[in-house]
C-alpha positions as CSV (number, residue, x, y, z in Angstrom):
1,M,-24.4,1.0,-10.7
2,V,-21.1,2.9,-10.5
3,Q,-20.8,5.7,-7.9
4,R,-18.4,8.5,-8.6
5,L,-15.3,8.3,-6.3
6,T,-14.4,11.4,-4.3
7,D,-10.9,12.9,-4.8
8,E,-9.9,11.5,-1.4
9,E,-11.0,8.0,-2.5
10,M,-9.2,8.3,-5.8
11,F,-6.1,9.4,-3.8
12,T,-6.4,6.3,-1.6
13,L,-6.4,4.0,-4.7
14,K,-3.3,5.9,-6.0
15,T,-1.5,5.7,-2.6
16,G,-2.1,1.9,-2.5
17,A,-0.9,1.3,-6.0
18,F,2.1,3.6,-6.1
19,G,3.0,2.6,-2.5
20,A,2.9,-1.1,-3.4
21,V,5.5,-0.4,-6.1
22,F,7.6,1.6,-3.7
23,M,7.5,-1.3,-1.1
24,V,8.7,-3.8,-3.7
25,S,11.4,-1.4,-4.9
26,N,12.6,-0.8,-1.3
27,A,12.7,-4.5,-0.6
28,D,15.9,-4.9,-2.7
29,P,17.2,-1.3,-3.3
30,G,19.6,0.0,-5.8
31,V,19.8,3.2,-7.9
32,L,19.9,1.6,-11.4
33,A,17.3,-0.9,-10.2
34,L,15.0,1.9,-9.1
35,F,15.0,3.4,-12.6
36,R,14.3,0.0,-14.3
37,E,11.7,-0.8,-11.7
38,S,9.8,2.5,-12.1
39,F,9.7,2.0,-15.8
40,A,8.4,-1.5,-15.5
41,A,5.7,-0.5,-13.0
42,S,4.5,2.4,-15.2
43,G,3.9,-0.1,-18.0
44,A,1.6,-2.2,-15.8
45,M,-0.3,0.9,-14.6
46,A,-0.8,2.0,-18.2
47,D,-2.9,-1.2,-18.6
48,A,-5.5,0.1,-16.1
49,S,-9.0,1.1,-17.3
50,G,-12.1,2.8,-15.9
51,V,-12.1,4.3,-12.4
52,V,-8.7,2.7,-11.7
53,K,-7.0,4.4,-14.7
54,A,-8.6,7.7,-13.6
55,A,-7.3,7.3,-10.1
56,L,-3.8,6.4,-11.1
57,S,-3.4,9.1,-13.8
58,S,-4.9,12.1,-12.0
59,G,-4.0,14.3,-9.0
60,P,-0.8,14.6,-7.0
61,L,1.6,11.7,-6.3
62,P,1.3,10.3,-2.8
63,K,3.9,11.3,-0.3
64,L,5.1,8.2,1.4
65,P,7.4,7.9,4.5
66,R,11.0,7.3,3.6
67,D,12.5,6.4,7.0
68,S,11.8,2.7,7.1
69,A,10.1,-0.2,5.3
70,L,7.8,-0.7,8.3
71,E,6.6,3.0,8.1
72,V,5.9,2.6,4.4
73,E,4.0,-0.6,5.0
74,S,2.0,1.1,7.8
75,V,0.7,3.6,5.2
76,V,0.5,1.4,2.0
77,L,-1.2,-1.8,3.3
78,P,-4.1,0.1,5.0
79,A,-4.5,2.1,1.8
80,L,-4.7,-1.1,-0.3
81,R,-7.3,-2.5,2.1
82,E,-9.3,0.8,2.0
83,A,-9.1,0.9,-1.8
84,I,-10.6,-2.6,-2.0
85,R,-13.4,-1.5,0.4
86,I,-14.1,1.6,-1.7
87,L,-14.2,-0.3,-5.0
88,T,-16.3,-3.1,-3.5
89,E,-18.8,-0.5,-2.4
90,K,-18.7,2.0,-5.3
91,A,-17.2,0.4,-8.4
92,P,-17.2,-3.4,-8.0
93,E,-16.6,-4.0,-11.7
94,D,-13.2,-2.2,-11.3
95,L,-12.1,-4.3,-8.4
96,P,-10.4,-7.0,-10.5
97,V,-8.7,-4.3,-12.6
98,Y,-7.3,-2.7,-9.5
99,R,-6.1,-6.0,-8.0
100,S,-4.5,-7.1,-11.3
101,V,-2.8,-3.7,-12.0
102,V,-1.3,-3.4,-8.5
103,L,-0.1,-7.0,-8.5
104,A,1.3,-6.7,-12.1
105,A,3.1,-3.5,-11.2
106,A,4.6,-5.1,-8.1
107,D,5.6,-8.2,-10.1
108,R,7.1,-6.2,-12.9
109,T,9.0,-4.0,-10.4
110,A,10.5,-7.1,-8.8
111,R,11.4,-8.7,-12.1
112,A,13.0,-5.6,-13.6
113,H,16.3,-6.1,-11.9
114,N,17.8,-9.6,-11.6
115,G,14.5,-11.4,-11.0
116,I,12.4,-11.6,-7.8
117,S,14.5,-11.7,-4.7
118,P,13.2,-13.5,-1.5
119,A,12.6,-10.1,0.1
120,E,10.6,-8.9,-2.9
121,A,8.6,-12.1,-2.9
122,Q,7.6,-11.5,0.8
123,V,6.6,-7.9,0.1
124,I,4.4,-9.1,-2.9
125,E,2.8,-11.6,-0.7
126,R,1.9,-8.9,1.9
127,I,0.5,-6.7,-0.9
128,A,-1.6,-9.6,-2.3
129,D,-2.9,-10.3,1.2
130,A,-3.9,-6.7,1.6
131,L,-5.7,-6.9,-1.7
132,G,-7.5,-10.0,-0.5
133,Q,-6.0,-12.2,-3.2
134,P,-3.3,-14.9,-3.0
135,A,0.0,-14.0,-4.8
136,A,0.4,-15.7,-8.1
């Protein structure tokens, strides 16, 4: 049985997903790359369904720290772990959707500009770890 997620829980899912894309984008920065990466990530997020689609397409965008990659990770990785806990408890059928959408968005973001750099690969590995799933 699916339990309805609170606005706060929905925001946690959104923070994790959008934050993961931000982490990958920051791993190998560039202005033109940022535009391509954002577009690529939005395509992956459009593939979401159920509770995950509702979480990613509603409410405000998360405000993430901009000072350092470490600060971003200190917000995003716990949000991803919490999102997994929330979905496991309240909407287990949407858990694989969330994992695949976040990893696909991270992967597409990395590939959008000159392929996946070593720095981006490391970030994707940390994201996958937070999702409780090995990177592809």
